[in-house]
C-alpha positions as CSV (number, residue, x, y, z in Angstrom):
1,X,0.4,0.0,0.3
2,X,2.7,2.2,0.8
3,X,4.6,1.7,-2.5
4,X,1.6,2.2,-4.0
5,X,1.3,6.0,-2.1
6,X,4.5,7.0,-3.1
7,X,3.9,6.5,-6.8
8,X,0.9,8.1,-6.6
9,X,2.2,11.0,-4.6
10,X,5.2,11.4,-7.1
11,X,2.7,11.2,-10.1
12,X,0.0,13.6,-8.4
13,X,2.6,16.4,-7.3
14,X,4.9,15.7,-10.8
15,X,1.7,16.8,-12.4
16,X,1.2,19.9,-10.7
17,X,4.6,20.7,-11.7
18,X,3.9,20.0,-15.5
19,X,0.9,22.6,-15.3
20,X,2.9,24.7,-14.0
21,X,5.4,24.7,-16.2
22,X,2.7,25.7,-18.6
23,X,1.1,28.6,-16.6
24,X,4.4,30.1,-16.9
25,X,5.4,29.3,-20.7
26,X,3.4,26.9,-22.7
27,X,4.3,23.7,-23.8
28,X,8.0,24.5,-23.2
29,X,7.4,25.1,-20.0
30,X,5.5,22.0,-19.3
31,X,8.2,19.6,-20.9
32,X,11.2,22.0,-18.5
33,X,9.2,21.2,-15.4
34,X,8.4,17.7,-16.5
35,X,12.1,17.1,-16.7
36,X,12.2,19.0,-13.3
37,X,10.1,16.6,-11.8
38,X,11.6,13.2,-12.8
39,X,15.1,14.8,-11.3
40,X,13.0,15.7,-8.2
41,X,11.4,11.9,-7.5
42,X,14.8,10.6,-8.3
43,X,16.3,12.4,-5.8
44,X,13.8,12.6,-3.3
45,X,13.6,9.1,-3.5
46,X,17.5,7.8,-3.2
47,X,18.1,10.7,-0.8
48,X,15.2,11.3,1.1
49,X,16.7,11.3,4.2
50,X,19.3,13.9,3.4
51,X,16.6,16.2,1.8
52,X,14.2,16.4,5.2
53,X,17.4,16.6,7.2
54,X,18.7,20.0,5.7
55,X,15.0,21.0,5.3
56,X,15.0,20.6,9.0
57,X,18.4,21.9,9.6
58,X,19.4,19.0,11.8
59,X,22.8,17.7,13.0
60,X,24.2,14.3,13.6
61,X,25.0,13.5,16.9
62,X,27.7,11.1,18.2
63,X,27.1,8.2,21.0
64,X,29.1,10.0,23.3
65,X,27.7,13.3,22.8
66,X,24.0,11.6,23.7
67,X,24.8,8.3,25.8
68,X,21.1,7.7,26.7
69,X,19.1,8.7,23.2
70,X,21.8,6.3,21.6
71,X,21.0,3.5,24.3
72,X,17.0,3.9,24.0
73,X,17.4,3.5,20.3
74,X,19.4,0.6,20.2
75,X,17.3,-1.3,22.1
76,X,13.9,-0.1,21.0
77,X,15.5,-0.8,17.9
78,X,16.0,-4.5,18.4
79,X,12.7,-4.9,19.4
80,X,10.8,-4.0,16.8
81,X,13.6,-5.9,14.5
82,X,14.8,-3.0,12.4
83,X,18.3,-1.8,11.9
84,X,19.3,1.3,14.3
85,X,19.2,4.3,12.6
86,X,20.9,7.4,12.3
87,X,20.6,9.8,14.8
88,X,20.1,13.7,14.3
89,X,19.5,16.5,16.8
90,X,17.2,19.3,15.2
91,X,17.9,23.3,17.0
92,X,14.8,24.3,18.6
93,X,13.6,24.4,21.8
94,X,10.3,23.2,20.9
95,X,10.0,19.5,21.8
96,X,9.2,17.5,18.9
97,X,10.9,14.7,16.4
98,X,10.5,12.8,13.3
99,X,12.0,10.2,11.4
100,X,12.9,9.9,7.8
101,X,14.3,7.5,5.0
102,X,13.4,5.4,2.0
103,X,13.4,2.6,3.7
104,X,14.5,0.3,7.5
105,X,18.2,0.3,5.9
106,X,18.4,3.9,5.0
107,X,16.6,5.7,7.8
108,X,17.1,8.7,10.5
109,X,15.4,10.1,13.3
110,X,15.7,13.7,14.5
111,X,14.9,15.3,18.1
112,X,14.7,18.6,19.0
113,X,16.9,19.9,21.7
114,X,13.9,20.9,23.3
115,X,12.4,17.5,23.9
116,X,15.5,16.3,25.8
117,X,15.2,18.7,28.3
118,X,11.4,18.1,28.9
119,X,10.3,14.5,28.6
120,X,11.8,11.8,31.2
121,X,13.3,8.7,29.9
122,X,9.6,6.2,29.6
123,X,7.8,9.4,27.5
124,X,11.0,10.0,25.4
125,X,11.0,6.0,24.9
126,X,7.2,6.5,23.8
127,X,8.4,9.4,21.5
128,X,11.3,7.2,20.0
129,X,9.3,3.8,19.8
130,X,6.8,6.3,17.5
131,X,9.2,7.2,15.3
132,X,10.8,3.6,14.8
133,X,7.2,2.2,14.0
134,X,6.9,4.6,11.0
135,X,10.4,3.1,9.6
136,X,9.0,-0.2,10.7
137,X,5.6,0.5,8.9
138,X,8.0,1.9,5.8
139,X,5.8,4.7,5.2
140,X,9.0,7.5,5.8
141,X,9.5,7.5,2.2
142,X,5.9,8.8,1.4
143,X,6.0,11.9,4.0
144,X,9.5,12.5,3.2
145,X,8.8,12.5,-0.7
146,X,6.0,14.9,0.1
147,X,7.9,17.2,1.9
148,X,10.5,17.6,-0.8
149,X,7.6,17.8,-3.9
150,X,5.5,20.1,-1.9
151,X,8.2,22.3,-0.6
152,X,9.8,22.6,-4.8
153,X,6.1,23.3,-6.1
154,X,5.6,26.2,-3.0
155,X,8.7,27.8,-4.3
156,X,8.2,27.6,-7.7
157,X,4.3,28.8,-7.0
158,X,6.2,31.8,-5.7
159,X,7.8,32.6,-8.8
160,X,5.0,32.4,-10.4
161,X,3.4,34.6,-8.2
162,X,6.0,36.9,-8.8
163,X,6.0,36.9,-12.7
164,X,2.5,37.7,-12.8
165,X,3.0,40.6,-10.4
166,X,5.7,42.0,-13.0
167,X,3.6,40.7,-16.2
168,X,6.1,37.8,-17.2
169,X,3.6,35.0,-17.6
170,X,3.7,33.3,-20.9
171,X,3.3,33.3,-24.0
172,X,-0.1,34.1,-25.6
173,X,0.6,31.7,-28.7
174,X,-2.1,29.3,-28.2
175,X,-0.1,26.8,-30.8
176,X,2.4,27.1,-28.5
177,X,0.4,26.6,-25.6
178,X,1.4,29.7,-23.6
179,X,-0.1,30.0,-20.5
180,X,-1.9,33.7,-19.7
181,X,-0.6,36.3,-16.6
182,X,-4.2,35.3,-14.9
183,X,-3.9,31.5,-15.6
184,X,-0.3,31.9,-13.9
185,X,-1.7,33.6,-10.9
186,X,-4.8,30.8,-10.1
187,X,-1.7,28.2,-10.8
188,X,0.2,30.3,-7.7
189,X,-2.4,29.9,-5.8
190,X,-4.0,26.4,-6.1
191,X,-0.7,24.1,-6.3
192,X,0.6,24.9,-2.7
193,X,-2.9,24.1,-1.5
194,X,-3.2,21.1,-3.6
195,X,0.4,20.0,-2.4
196,X,-1.1,20.7,1.2
197,X,-4.4,18.7,0.7
198,X,-2.2,15.6,-0.7
199,X,-0.1,15.7,2.9
200,X,-3.3,16.0,4.8
201,X,-5.0,12.7,3.0
202,X,-1.6,11.0,3.6
203,X,-0.2,11.8,6.8
204,X,-3.3,11.8,9.3
205,X,-4.0,7.5,8.9
206,X,-0.4,6.9,9.3
207,X,0.3,8.8,12.8
208,X,-2.3,6.4,14.2
209,X,-0.6,3.3,13.0
210,X,2.6,4.7,14.1
211,X,1.3,5.2,18.1
212,X,-0.3,1.7,18.1
213,X,2.9,0.2,16.6
214,X,5.0,2.1,18.6
215,X,2.8,1.4,21.9
216,X,3.6,-2.1,21.1
217,X,7.7,-1.6,20.2
218,X,7.9,0.5,23.9
219,X,5.7,-2.2,26.1
220,X,3.4,0.5,27.0
221,X,1.1,3.0,25.5
222,X,1.4,5.4,28.8
223,X,4.6,7.0,27.8
224,X,3.6,7.9,24.6
225,X,0.2,9.3,25.6
226,X,1.6,11.3,28.5
227,X,4.4,13.1,25.8
228,X,1.9,13.8,23.3
229,X,0.7,15.7,26.0
230,X,3.4,17.4,26.8
231,X,4.6,18.3,23.1
232,X,0.9,19.4,22.4
233,X,1.7,22.3,24.8
234,X,5.8,23.2,24.1
235,X,4.2,23.7,20.3
236,X,1.8,26.1,21.4
237,X,4.3,27.9,23.7
238,X,7.4,27.7,21.7
239,X,7.2,28.6,17.8
240,X,9.6,26.3,15.7
241,X,10.9,27.8,12.6
242,X,11.0,25.3,10.2
243,X,9.5,24.7,6.5
244,X,6.1,24.6,6.5
245,X,6.7,21.7,3.6
246,X,8.1,19.5,6.2
247,X,5.9,19.8,9.0
248,X,4.1,16.9,8.3
249,X,7.4,14.9,9.4
250,X,7.0,15.5,13.0
251,X,5.6,13.7,15.7
252,X,3.7,16.7,16.6
253,X,2.0,19.5,14.4
254,X,4.9,22.2,15.0
255,X,3.0,25.4,13.6
256,X,-0.2,23.8,16.8
257,X,0.3,27.3,18.0
258,X,-0.7,29.2,15.1
259,X,-4.5,29.5,14.3
260,X,-4.1,29.9,10.5
261,X,-2.2,26.6,10.2
262,X,-4.5,24.7,12.3
263,X,-6.8,24.9,9.1
264,X,-4.0,22.8,7.1
265,X,-3.1,20.7,10.2
266,X,-1.4,17.6,8.6
267,X,-1.8,15.4,12.1
268,X,-5.0,14.5,13.9
269,X,-6.1,16.0,17.4
270,X,-3.9,15.2,19.7
271,X,-6.5,14.4,22.3
272,X,-8.0,11.6,19.9
273,X,-4.4,10.0,19.6
274,X,-4.2,9.8,23.6
275,X,-8.0,8.3,24.0
276,X,-6.7,5.6,21.7
277,X,-3.7,4.8,23.0
278,X,-5.2,4.7,26.6
279,X,-7.8,1.9,24.9
280,X,-4.7,-0.2,24.0
281,X,-4.4,-3.2,26.2
282,X,-1.0,-4.6,26.2
């Protein structure tokens, strides 16, 4: 199922890129953006973990620098039956975490600086088990490709907006299929919204599954349930400077404190997640 999702995601967002290229300068633009989409899909698949790490400005951490973190992840990885992922730290005081990579053998887990100071060991185990569940369930690739392609679409949509403002719309030659300035402006508005909707459709259900699998890996749902409540409170109090296209990767929405961002939340309600966890009997 996740393989189908990956192909569907890459195909859909690639079509959006081609439409945007056509809006800029007609058929020649559509062909150029098609080639760009193919290149993005290639790099998104094989270098997905590096893309997400760069987007979040995370840095690698050694076992000497974070012995407790390594100890927890080693034990949980053995329980999950997957190779130990690379570990990173995201430079943010907001408590949060995410996993990325294309498969269990090429995966990474990142925790923010803030989460290390907020959670006790049981709660941190719950969060890390949740991230390892994403890796075990092989849904990290879907989220990372969504982040990479949605980020690129948003960037190109911004280019379209500036082109429309300064009257640099596509050719009006109907034989070349040129897009008008108005068409470019419409695509500039619609494309990022479409990318966000695709992220919404993919992200919410996988969070519930990762919560349940993570509770099984950790041996108890209590640590993760308590952690989610603390993380939600932290996200409200402490802002995070991160590319919005990568927001769905995190265990809780890093923009949950912003009312506008709630309209496009890529995460199910924390209270619902906590209630589901508390109903789990292991």
